[in-house]
C-alpha positions as CSV (number, residue, x, y, z in Angstrom):
1,M,175.9,37.6,183.6
2,R,178.0,39.4,186.2
3,R,179.8,42.8,186.0
4,S,182.9,41.5,184.3
5,A,180.8,40.2,181.4
6,V,178.8,43.3,181.1
7,G,182.0,45.4,181.0
8,K,183.4,43.1,178.3
9,Q,180.2,43.6,176.2
10,M,180.4,47.4,176.6
11,A,184.1,47.3,175.6
12,T,183.2,45.4,172.5
13,A,180.5,48.0,171.5
14,N,183.0,50.8,172.1
15,F,185.6,49.0,170.0
16,A,183.1,48.7,167.2
17,L,182.4,52.4,167.3
18,T,186.1,53.3,167.5
19,E,186.9,51.0,164.5
20,L,184.0,52.5,162.5
21,A,185.2,56.0,163.2
22,A,188.7,55.1,162.3
23,R,187.7,53.5,159.0
24,V,185.4,56.4,158.0
25,G,188.0,58.9,159.0
26,Q,190.5,57.4,156.6
27,L,188.1,57.9,153.6
28,S,188.6,61.0,151.4
29,R,185.7,63.2,150.6
30,E,185.5,61.6,147.1
31,E,185.4,58.2,148.7
32,L,182.7,59.2,151.1
33,L,180.6,60.5,148.2
34,L,181.0,57.1,146.5
35,L,179.6,55.1,149.4
36,G,176.5,53.2,148.4
37,A,173.1,53.1,150.1
38,Q,173.9,49.8,151.8
39,E,177.2,51.0,153.1
40,L,175.7,54.1,154.5
41,A,172.9,52.0,156.0
42,Q,175.5,49.7,157.7
43,I,177.2,52.8,159.2
44,Q,173.9,54.1,160.5
45,W,172.9,50.7,161.9
46,T,176.2,50.4,163.8
47,L,175.6,53.9,165.3
48,D,172.0,53.0,166.2
49,D,173.0,49.6,167.7
50,A,175.5,51.3,170.0
51,R,172.9,54.0,170.9
52,A,170.3,51.3,171.9
53,A,173.0,49.5,173.9
54,E,173.7,52.5,176.2
55,P,172.7,51.7,179.8
56,I,170.8,54.9,180.4
57,A,167.1,55.7,181.1
58,S,166.1,58.1,178.4
59,F,163.9,58.3,175.3
60,D,167.0,59.4,173.4
61,A,169.1,56.3,173.9
62,G,169.3,53.0,175.7
63,P,166.4,50.5,176.3
64,L,163.6,53.1,176.2
65,W,164.8,54.5,172.9
66,W,164.9,51.0,171.5
67,L,161.5,50.1,172.8
68,T,159.8,53.3,171.5
69,R,161.7,53.7,168.2
70,L,163.1,50.4,166.9
71,T,160.5,47.7,167.8
72,Q,156.8,47.4,168.3
73,T,154.2,45.6,170.5
74,E,151.1,43.8,169.4
75,N,147.6,44.6,170.6
76,P,145.1,41.6,170.4
77,Q,142.2,44.0,171.2
78,H,143.1,46.5,168.4
79,E,139.8,46.0,166.5
80,A,137.6,46.7,169.5
81,Q,139.8,49.7,170.3
82,G,140.0,51.0,166.8
83,L,143.8,50.8,166.8
84,P,146.4,49.2,164.6
85,F,147.5,45.7,165.5
86,K,151.1,46.8,166.0
87,G,152.3,50.0,167.7
88,R,155.3,51.5,169.4
89,F,155.9,51.1,173.1
90,P,154.4,54.2,174.8
91,A,156.8,56.9,175.8
92,R,155.2,57.6,179.2
93,S,157.3,59.9,181.5
94,Y,157.2,57.6,184.5
95,F,159.1,54.9,182.5
96,V,162.2,57.0,182.9
97,P,162.5,56.7,186.7
98,L,161.4,53.1,186.5
99,F,164.2,52.3,184.1
100,E,166.6,54.3,186.1
101,A,165.8,51.9,189.0
102,F,166.2,48.9,186.7
103,I,169.6,50.1,185.4
104,A,170.8,51.1,188.9
105,R,170.9,47.4,189.6
106,H,169.7,47.5,193.2
107,A,170.2,44.2,195.0
108,T,166.5,44.1,195.7
109,L,163.9,46.4,194.1
110,F,160.2,46.4,195.0
111,V,157.9,48.1,192.5
112,P,154.2,48.7,193.5
113,K,152.0,49.3,190.4
114,S,148.5,49.7,189.1
115,R,147.2,47.4,186.3
116,T,147.2,50.1,183.6
117,M,150.8,51.3,184.1
118,M,152.5,48.6,181.9
119,T,155.1,48.0,184.6
120,S,155.3,44.3,183.8
121,W,155.7,45.2,180.2
122,G,158.5,47.5,181.1
123,A,160.2,44.8,183.1
124,M,160.0,42.4,180.2
125,G,161.3,45.1,177.9
126,F,164.3,45.7,180.1
127,A,164.9,41.9,180.4
128,T,164.8,41.6,176.6
129,W,167.2,44.5,176.2
130,A,169.6,43.1,178.9
131,A,169.6,39.7,177.1
132,Q,170.1,41.2,173.6
133,W,172.8,43.8,174.4
134,R,174.3,42.5,177.7
135,Q,174.0,38.7,177.4
136,E,172.2,38.7,180.7
137,E,169.9,35.9,181.9
138,T,166.6,36.9,183.5
139,V,164.1,34.5,185.1
140,I,160.5,35.7,185.7
141,Q,158.4,33.9,188.2
142,T,154.6,34.3,188.1
143,A,151.5,32.5,189.2
144,N,151.0,29.8,186.6
145,E,152.1,28.5,183.3
146,D,149.5,30.5,181.3
147,K,150.9,33.7,182.8
148,C,154.4,32.5,182.2
149,A,153.7,32.0,178.5
150,H,152.0,35.4,178.3
151,L,155.1,37.2,179.7
152,I,157.5,35.4,177.3
153,D,155.2,36.4,174.5
154,Y,156.1,40.0,175.3
155,V,159.7,39.1,174.6
156,R,158.7,37.3,171.4
157,Q,156.8,40.4,170.2
158,L,159.8,42.7,170.9
159,W,162.2,40.5,169.0
160,D,159.9,39.7,166.1
161,N,158.9,43.3,165.6
162,Q,162.2,45.0,165.9
163,E,164.0,46.3,162.8
164,P,165.2,43.5,160.5
165,W,168.8,44.7,160.7
166,L,168.6,44.3,164.5
167,Q,167.3,40.7,164.1
168,Q,170.3,40.0,161.9
169,R,172.8,41.4,164.4
170,H,171.1,39.8,167.5
171,R,170.1,36.3,166.4
172,L,168.2,33.9,168.5
173,S,169.5,30.4,169.3
174,R,166.3,29.0,170.9
175,R,162.7,30.0,171.4
176,S,159.9,28.2,173.2
177,T,156.7,28.9,175.1
178,F,158.7,29.6,178.3
179,A,162.1,30.8,177.2
180,I,163.9,32.8,174.5
181,A,167.7,32.7,174.1
182,W,170.2,34.6,172.0
183,E,173.2,33.4,170.1
184,G,176.3,34.2,172.1
185,G,174.4,34.4,175.4
186,G,171.4,36.1,176.9
187,E,168.1,34.5,177.8
188,V,164.7,35.4,179.2
189,A,162.8,32.5,180.9
190,S,159.7,32.1,182.9
191,I,158.6,29.7,185.6
192,P,155.4,29.2,187.7
193,S,155.2,29.8,191.4
194,G,157.0,27.5,193.8
195,A,160.2,27.9,195.9
196,D,161.5,24.6,194.5
197,K,161.3,25.8,190.9
198,I,163.7,28.8,191.2
199,R,166.5,26.7,192.8
200,A,167.4,25.2,189.5
201,F,168.4,28.6,188.1
202,H,171.2,31.1,188.6
203,P,170.1,34.1,186.7
204,T,171.6,37.6,186.5
205,T,168.2,39.0,187.4
206,Y,165.1,37.4,189.0
207,V,161.8,39.1,188.4
208,M,158.7,38.2,190.5
209,D,155.5,39.4,188.7
210,E,152.4,40.0,190.8
211,A,154.5,39.1,193.8
212,A,151.9,39.9,196.4
213,Y,149.6,37.2,194.9
214,L,152.2,34.4,194.5
215,P,151.8,31.4,196.8
216,E,155.1,31.0,198.6
217,G,156.2,34.4,197.5
218,E,158.4,35.0,200.5
219,E,159.8,31.5,200.2
220,C,160.6,32.1,196.6
221,L,162.6,35.2,197.5
222,A,164.5,33.2,200.2
223,A,165.3,30.5,197.7
224,V,166.7,32.9,195.0
225,R,168.9,35.0,197.3
226,P,171.7,32.5,197.6
227,S,172.1,32.6,193.8
228,G,173.3,36.3,194.0
229,A,170.7,37.4,191.4
230,R,169.4,40.9,191.6
231,I,165.7,40.8,192.6
232,I,162.9,42.8,191.1
233,A,159.5,42.2,192.7
234,I,156.5,43.8,191.0
235,S,152.9,43.8,192.1
236,T,149.5,45.5,192.3
237,A,148.3,46.4,195.8
238,H,147.4,43.5,198.1
239,P,147.7,43.1,201.9
240,G,150.5,41.0,203.1
241,W,154.3,40.6,202.9
242,F,154.8,42.6,199.6
243,G,152.9,45.7,201.0
244,D,154.8,45.4,204.2
245,S,158.1,45.3,202.4
246,C,157.2,48.4,200.3
247,S,156.4,50.4,203.4
248,L,159.6,49.6,205.2
């Protein structure tokens, strides 16, 4: 999705808030007192939906607020760690500058990471948010199909474990091992390494996970550039083209 479509989506959200404010403003005090629990919930959900849709990097609104307040992740190692199976996305301070960089929409963004920083998780969270609220299409390329399925499962977790009212407002049209798509637009898909594989896609955003370790990594970047997609390359440290690009 390009800027015109993003602007249209923001205008729709603003219209919904304006319409809500107008309707509530027309109610008398007596009428407001008569509103039922479901009607009040619908008002709160509309406000929270608009709050989550804001394109800002903050734990008070936008994608990080949604990730840390309105959905949960799953921990397959919870028993060994003595933790609940489901939990909120962690509100780590470094996610704010990371999401600032995601939201800034740089044409190309290289993100060095360590394995415990959940940077790939953050990128998938941003991709899910962008699909759900901005109808954007993100393609993630990683080493093999097993890793592709693993990354798409992050998206599945975030949709399945978000508040039920959000699921009702942002319905899915299709879900598979390698892609999840929303009604009305928006999709997150994953593909294994190979410059020939990305040429079939024209996404809003292209994410290369563990870029330094991908065979044909540089060739994949060269193949995606003509599509006009914004590029996010994420990787742990490894000698080679990714490290050289980060040091430029």
